[in-house]
C-alpha positions in Angstrom: 8.5 2.5 -43.3 5.8 1.8 -45.8 4.7 -1.3 -43.8 2.2 -0.3 -41.1 4.0 -2.1 -38.4 2.1 -0.5 -35.5 -1.4 -1.2 -37.0 -0.2 -4.8 -37.6 0.7 -5.1 -33.9 -2.8 -3.8 -33.0 -4.8 -5.8 -35.5 -3.0 -9.1 -35.5 -4.5 -10.3 -32.1 -7.9 -9.0 -33.2 -7.7 -11.0 -36.4 -6.6 -14.0 -34.4 -9.6 -13.7 -32.1 -11.9 -13.7 -35.2 -10.2 -16.8 -36.5 -10.7 -18.6 -33.1 -14.3 -17.5 -33.0 -15.0 -19.6 -36.1 -13.0 -22.6 -34.9 -15.3 -25.4 -33.8 -15.2 -25.8 -30.1 -13.9 -29.1 -28.7 -13.3 -30.5 -25.2 -9.6 -29.6 -25.1 -9.6 -26.8 -27.7 -6.1 -27.6 -28.9 -6.5 -25.8 -32.2 -7.7 -22.6 -30.6 -4.8 -22.7 -28.1 -2.2 -23.3 -30.8 -3.7 -20.4 -32.9 -3.7 -18.0 -29.9 -0.1 -19.0 -29.0 1.0 -18.6 -32.6 -0.6 -15.2 -33.0 0.7 -13.8 -29.7 4.2 -15.2 -30.4 4.2 -13.7 -33.8 3.2 -10.3 -32.3 6.1 -10.7 -29.8 8.6 -11.3 -32.6 7.2 -8.3 -34.6 7.5 -6.0 -31.5 11.1 -7.2 -31.0 11.9 -6.4 -34.6 10.3 -2.9 -34.0 12.6 -2.5 -31.1 15.6 -3.4 -33.2 14.8 -0.9 -36.0 13.7 1.8 -33.6 16.1 4.8 -33.6 17.0 5.2 -30.0 19.0 8.5 -30.6 16.0 10.7 -31.3 13.2 11.8 -29.1 10.5 12.3 -31.8 7.6 9.9 -32.4 8.5 7.3 -35.0 6.5 4.9 -37.3 3.6 7.4 -37.4 0.4 6.2 -39.2 -2.5 8.5 -39.7 -5.9 8.2 -41.3 -9.1 10.1 -40.9 -12.2 8.1 -40.1 -15.9 9.0 -40.0 -15.7 12.2 -42.0 -12.8 13.4 -40.1 -14.4 13.3 -36.7 -12.2 10.5 -35.5 -8.5 10.7 -36.5 -6.7 7.4 -36.3 -3.1 8.3 -35.5 -0.6 6.0 -33.9 3.2 6.3 -33.3 5.8 5.4 -30.6 8.7 7.0 -28.9 11.3 5.6 -26.4 8.7 5.6 -23.6 5.8 3.8 -25.3 7.8 1.1 -27.1 8.8 -0.5 -23.8 5.2 -0.9 -22.8 4.4 -2.4 -26.2 7.2 -4.9 -25.6 5.9 -5.7 -22.1 2.4 -6.3 -23.5 3.5 -8.7 -26.3 5.8 -10.5 -23.8 3.1 -11.1 -21.2 0.2 -12.1 -23.4 1.7 -15.4 -24.7 2.5 -16.2 -21.1 -1.1 -15.9 -20.3 -2.0 -18.1 -23.2 0.4 -20.9 -22.0 -1.0 -20.6 -18.5 -4.6 -21.4 -19.8 -3.8 -25.1 -19.9 -3.7 -25.4 -16.1 -6.0 -22.5 -15.0 -9.0 -22.5 -17.3 -11.3 -25.5 -17.3 -14.4 -24.3 -19.3 -15.3 -22.0 -22.2 -11.6 -22.0 -23.2 -12.2 -20.7 -26.7 -14.1 -17.7 -25.3 -11.3 -17.0 -22.8 -8.7 -17.0 -25.5 -10.7 -14.6 -27.6 -10.9 -12.2 -24.6 -7.2 -12.4 -24.0 -6.4 -11.6 -27.7 -8.9 -8.7 -27.7 -7.2 -7.4 -24.6 -3.8 -7.5 -26.3 -5.1 -5.5 -29.3 -6.6 -2.8 -27.0 -3.6 -2.5 -24.7 -1.2 -2.1 -27.5 -3.5 0.5 -29.0 -3.3 2.5 -25.7 0.4 2.8 -25.8 0.5 3.7 -29.5 -2.3 6.2 -29.7 -1.4 9.8 -30.7 -4.9 11.1 -30.7 -7.0 11.6 -27.6 -10.2 10.1 -29.0 -8.4 6.9 -30.2 -6.6 6.7 -26.8 -9.9 6.9 -25.0 -11.5 4.2 -27.1 -8.7 1.9 -26.6 -8.3 2.8 -22.9 -12.0 2.2 -22.1 -12.4 -0.7 -24.6 -10.1 -2.8 -22.4 -12.7 -2.7 -19.6 -15.1 -5.1 -21.5 -12.9 -8.1 -22.0 -11.4 -7.8 -18.5 -15.0 -7.5 -17.1 -15.8 -10.8 -18.8 -12.6 -12.5 -17.7 -13.4 -11.7 -14.1 -17.1 -12.2 -14.2 -17.2 -15.5 -16.1 -14.0 -17.3 -15.1 -13.4 -15.8 -11.6 -14.0 -17.1 -8.2 -17.1 -17.3 -6.0 -17.6 -13.5 -5.8 -16.7 -12.9 -9.4 -19.9 -11.0 -10.3 -19.5 -8.6 -7.5 -15.8 -8.0 -8.2 -16.4 -7.7 -12.0 -19.0 -5.0 -11.5 -16.9 -3.2 -8.9 -14.0 -3.1 -11.2 -16.1 -2.0 -14.2 -18.0 0.7 -12.3 -14.9 2.2 -10.6 -12.9 2.5 -13.7 -15.7 3.6 -16.0 -17.0 6.3 -13.7 -13.4 7.5 -13.2 -13.2 7.9 -17.0 -16.4 9.8 -17.6 -14.7 13.1 -16.6 -11.8 12.3 -18.9 -14.2 12.0 -21.8 -15.6 15.4 -20.9 -12.1 16.8 -20.8 -11.2 15.4 -24.2 -14.3 17.1 -25.7 -13.4 20.3 -23.9 -9.8 20.1 -25.3 -11.3 19.8 -28.8 -13.6 22.8 -28.2 -10.7 24.9 -26.9 -8.0 24.0 -29.4 -9.8 22.5 -32.4 -7.8 19.3 -32.3 -7.2 16.1 -30.3 -3.9 15.3 -32.1 -1.4 14.8 -29.3 1.6 16.1 -31.3 -0.3 19.3 -32.2 -1.4 19.8 -28.6 2.2 19.5 -27.5 3.2 22.2 -29.9 0.3 24.7 -29.4 -0.2 24.0 -25.7 -3.3 24.5 -23.6 -4.2 27.8 -22.0 -3.2 28.0 -18.3 -6.7 29.0 -17.1 -8.0 25.6 -18.4 -5.2 23.3 -17.2 -6.2 22.7 -13.6 -9.7 21.5 -14.4 -8.6 19.4 -17.3 -5.8 17.9 -15.2 -8.2 16.9 -12.5 -10.5 15.3 -15.1 -7.7 13.1 -16.5 -6.5 12.5 -12.9 -9.9 11.1 -11.9 -9.4 8.3 -14.6 -5.7 7.6 -14.1 -5.9 7.6 -10.3 -8.6 4.9 -10.3 -6.8 2.8 -12.8 -3.3 3.1 -11.2 -4.9 2.6 -8.5 -4.1 5.4 -6.0 -5.4 5.6 -2.4 -8.3 6.0 -1.6 -9.8 4.6 -4.9 -7.8 1.4 -4.8 -10.3 -0.9 -3.1 -11.5 -2.5 -6.4 -8.0 -4.0 -7.1 -7.7 -6.6 -4.3 -11.2 -7.9 -5.0 -10.6 -8.0 -8.7 -7.3 -9.9 -8.2 -8.6 -12.4 -5.7 -11.6 -13.3 -7.9 -9.9 -13.2 -11.3 -8.4 -16.3 -12.8 -4.5 -16.4 -12.9 -4.2 -15.1 -16.5 -6.6 -12.3 -15.6 -4.6 -11.3 -12.6 -1.4 -11.3 -14.7 -2.9 -9.0 -17.3 -4.4 -6.8 -14.7 -1.2 -6.3 -12.7 1.3 -6.4 -15.5 -0.3 -4.2 -18.1 -3.6 -2.6 -17.1 -2.2 -0.7 -14.2 0.7 0.5 -16.4 -1.8 2.2 -18.8 -2.6 4.7 -16.1 1.1 5.3 -15.3 1.8 5.8 -18.9 -1.2 8.2 -19.1 0.2 10.3 -16.3 3.4 10.8 -18.2 2.0 11.2 -21.7 -1.1 13.3 -21.0 -1.2 14.7 -17.4 2.3 16.1 -17.5 2.7 16.3 -21.3 -0.5 18.3 -21.9 -0.9 20.1 -18.6 2.6 20.9 -17.3 1.6 23.9 -15.2 -1.3 22.0 -13.5 1.1 19.1 -12.9 3.5 21.3 -11.1 0.6 22.8 -9.1 -0.9 19.5 -8.1 2.4 17.6 -7.6 2.2 18.0 -3.7 -1.2 16.4 -3.8 0.2 13.4 -5.7 3.1 13.1 -3.3 0.8 12.9 -0.3 -1.5 10.3 -2.0 1.6 8.3 -3.1 3.1 8.3 0.3 -0.2 7.1 1.9 -0.5 4.4 -0.7 3.1 3.2 -0.1 2.9 3.0 3.7 -0.8 2.3 4.3 -1.2 -0.5 1.7 2.1 -2.0 2.8 0.8 -2.3 6.4 -2.5 -3.7 5.1 -0.5 -6.3 3.1 1.2 -7.4 6.3 -2.2 -8.3 7.7 -3.4 -10.5 4.8 -3.8 -14.3 5.1 -4.6 -14.7 1.4 -1.5 -14.8 -0.9 -3.2 -13.1 -3.9 -4.6 -10.3 -1.7 -1.2 -9.7 -0.2 0.4 -9.4 -3.7 -2.5 -7.2 -4.8 -1.9 -4.7 -2.0 1.8 -4.8 -2.7 0.9 -3.7 -6.3 -0.8 -0.6 -4.9 2.3 0.2 -2.9 4.6 -0.3 -5.8 2.5 1.9 -8.1 2.7 4.5 -5.3 6.4 4.6 -6.0 5.6 5.0 -9.7 3.3 8.0 -9.3 5.8 9.6 -6.8 8.6 9.3 -9.3 6.6 10.6 -12.3 5.6 13.8 -10.5 9.1 14.6 -9.3 9.5 15.8 -12.9 13.2 14.8 -12.8 15.2 12.7 -15.2 15.9 10.1 -12.5 12.3 10.1 -11.2 10.6 9.6 -14.5 13.2 7.1 -15.9 12.9 5.2 -12.6 9.1 5.2 -12.8 9.2 3.8 -16.3 11.7 1.1 -15.3 9.7 0.4 -12.1 6.6 -0.2 -14.3 8.4 -2.6 -16.5 9.9 -4.3 -13.5 6.6 -4.5 -11.7 5.0 -5.9 -14.8 7.4 -8.8 -14.9 7.6 -9.5 -11.2 3.9 -9.1 -10.3 3.0 -11.3 -13.2 5.4 -14.0 -12.0 4.1 -13.7 -8.4 0.5 -14.2 -9.5 1.6 -17.2 -11.6 3.4 -18.6 -8.6 0.3 -18.4 -6.5 -1.6 -20.0 -9.4 0.7 -22.9 -9.4 -0.1 -23.6 -5.7 -3.8 -23.0 -6.2 -4.0 -25.3 -9.2 -2.6 -28.1 -7.0 -4.4 -27.6 -3.7 -7.2 -25.1 -4.5 -6.4 -22.8 -1.6 -4.5 -19.5 -1.4 -4.4 -19.2 2.4 -0.9 -18.8 3.7 -1.6 -20.9 6.7 -2.4 -24.0 4.6 1.2 -24.1 3.3 4.7 -24.3 4.7 7.7 -26.5 4.2 7.2 -27.0 0.5 10.9 -26.4 -0.3 11.5 -30.1 0.4 8.9 -31.2 -2.2 9.0 -28.3 -4.7 12.7 -27.1 -4.9 12.5 -25.6 -8.4 9.4 -23.7 -7.6 11.0 -22.5 -4.3 14.0 -21.1 -6.2 12.0 -19.1 -8.8 9.6 -17.9 -6.1 12.6 -16.6 -4.2 13.9 -14.7 -7.2 10.6 -12.9 -7.6 10.2 -12.3 -3.9 13.6 -10.6 -3.8 12.7 -8.7 -6.9 9.6 -7.4 -5.2 11.7 -6.4 -2.2 14.1 -4.5 -4.4 17.2 -6.5 -3.9 20.3 -5.2 -5.9 20.8 -7.4 -8.9 17.1 -7.4 -9.7 15.0 -5.0 -11.7 13.0 -4.0 -8.6 16.1 -2.3 -7.1 16.9 -0.1 -10.1 13.5 1.5 -10.4 13.0 2.2 -6.7 16.6 3.5 -6.4 16.1 6.0 -9.2 12.7 7.1 -7.9 14.1 7.8 -4.5 17.0 9.8 -6.0 14.4 11.9 -7.9 12.4 12.3 -4.7 15.4 13.4 -2.7 16.1 16.1 -5.3 12.5 17.3 -5.0 11.6 16.9 -1.4 13.7 15.4 1.3 10.8 14.5 3.6 8.8 12.8 0.9 11.9 10.7 0.0 12.4 9.7 3.6 8.7 8.7 4.0 8.8 6.7 0.7 11.9 4.9 2.0 9.7 3.4 4.8 7.9 1.5 2.0 11.1 -0.3 1.0 11.4 -1.6 4.5 7.8 -2.6 4.7 7.9 -4.4 1.4 10.8 -6.5 2.7 8.7 -7.3 5.8 5.6 -8.6 4.0 7.3 -10.4 1.1 9.9 -12.2 3.2 7.1 -13.0 5.8 5.1 -14.5 2.9 8.1 -16.5 1.6 9.1 -17.8 5.0 5.7 -19.1 5.8 5.0 -20.7 2.5 8.4 -22.2 1.6 10.2 -22.9 4.8 9.5 -24.7 8.1 8.0 -28.1 8.7 5.2 -29.6 6.6 2.3 -29.5 9.0 -0.4 -30.0 6.4 -0.3 -33.7 5.3 -2.3 -32.8 2.2 0.8 -31.1 0.9 2.8 -34.3 0.6 3.0 -35.6 -2.9 2.7 -32.2 -4.5 4.5 -32.1 -7.9 7.1 -29.6 -8.7 6.9 -27.3 -11.8 5.4 -28.7 -14.9 7.2 -28.1 -18.2 4.9 -25.2 -19.3 5.1 -23.7 -15.8 8.9 -23.9 -15.9 9.0 -22.2 -19.4 6.9 -19.3 -18.1 8.6 -18.7 -14.8 12.2 -19.3 -16.0 11.7 -16.8 -18.8 10.5 -14.1 -16.5 13.3 -14.9 -13.9 15.9 -14.5 -16.6 14.6 -11.1 -17.6 14.3 -10.0 -14.0 18.0 -10.8 -13.4 19.3 -9.8 -16.8 17.9 -6.3 -16.7 18.7 -6.1 -13.0 22.4 -6.6 -13.8 22.4 -5.0 -17.2 19.6 -2.3 -17.6 21.5 -0.4 -20.3 19.3 -1.5 -23.3 16.2 -0.2 -21.5 17.8 3.1 -20.5 19.2 3.7 -24.0 15.7 3.3 -25.3 14.0 5.8 -23.0 16.7 8.4 -22.2 16.3 10.7 -25.2 12.5 10.7 -25.0 12.6 11.4 -21.3 15.2 14.2 -21.6 13.1 15.9 -24.3 10.0 15.5 -22.2 11.7 17.1 -19.1 13.1 19.9 -21.3 9.7 20.8 -22.7 8.2 20.7 -19.3 10.8 23.1 -17.9 10.3 25.4 -20.9 6.6 25.6 -20.3 7.1 26.5 -16.7 9.7 29.1 -17.6 7.4 30.7 -20.1 4.5 30.8 -17.6 6.8 32.5 -15.0 8.0 35.1 -17.5 4.4 35.9 -18.6 3.4 36.6 -15.1 
């Protein structure tokens, strides 16, 4: 294509944020909201068009755009394959949902909040399209700034502490990745991802470079024991911030594991796979048990995110077709379901300004529509067949059984625990008698809330029953990815 469709996807929200910046602020900021919604909806339509014209029968990168900046020091290169396009679609779908939710969740400095959301969209799409390590790093780290502001300005009572904890954890984790990128340029003379896939990186460098990238991705995922920033960030962030954090930002690290940790350092990935298995199993079981102890709905869902991302890292490092496809599907599924769960918590908080589980109960009689959609997302988080949550976890466990029987058995405990804490949450919030008289008179879903939650529920069930469009998109890219990985391992064994 002559039309730079990927650059347009990246730049359109940024241009929209500039436009909103120059709009005169008013009490309701209707103009700014309409502009933000128009821009994000246009980006969603453009990404859907990209998916339609994307050739799903080849594994190579498509729609590549390349331009040298700053005397050739920075090489702007973007492109997508079957793996990255799904994350672009997820980003463009979730962002307008965040814009719609602003009406009921953000009460001050609305214009500034919309600008931060649009900047986040630009940076997140840039992460999934980057085919140069320097550009990837700039997009990857650039997303810290607007999210830091979202938590620190519009968050709860401990927003400053949580914002700095989030920023410092993720920034410090990425310092080593920057050193690794500079080292890769020094070793190979390029930071172009396609070229690095072709020429490879010498085996004697791979372990250290893998650990450097791992230090960043492990914090962002987050993996145990560097996960403690996530519950604090989720609890203090406004609803839209929690949605972006859970649905997209965590997936940037999972995507990085696939694209860079395994893609660039296959030998080191094989060497460190047992370490990832151990950390993933601990994350799945330990954080699930911690989730069972929570009395704050948001914190419970935050710990469940750590457990679900533990399944993702486990599946990725099985280095099997089922494991990696299951991990990608699980990330898309978790992006939808976790976003919806945080939105459901936001609905209750907007009405009663409390997230404590004990303050609710029996609301099925006064909020029936809400109870139905909350049930769908609860069952999706549990992994019930017929929802997207089942497919991803099932494939990951198949990949794990192929790789290590004990690891798969231990991971299966997480499925049982997720049913325990999610059904426990649903039972205490939705069913029973109304013991809190302050709950009486609560309104059911508003029109904007219904649009948001129904749209996510439809996708959760649609791709749960009919996942074929997603698998057709990723299958060729994943197959080629596994083939290249196995070839590199075989060459290393022969050379020894």
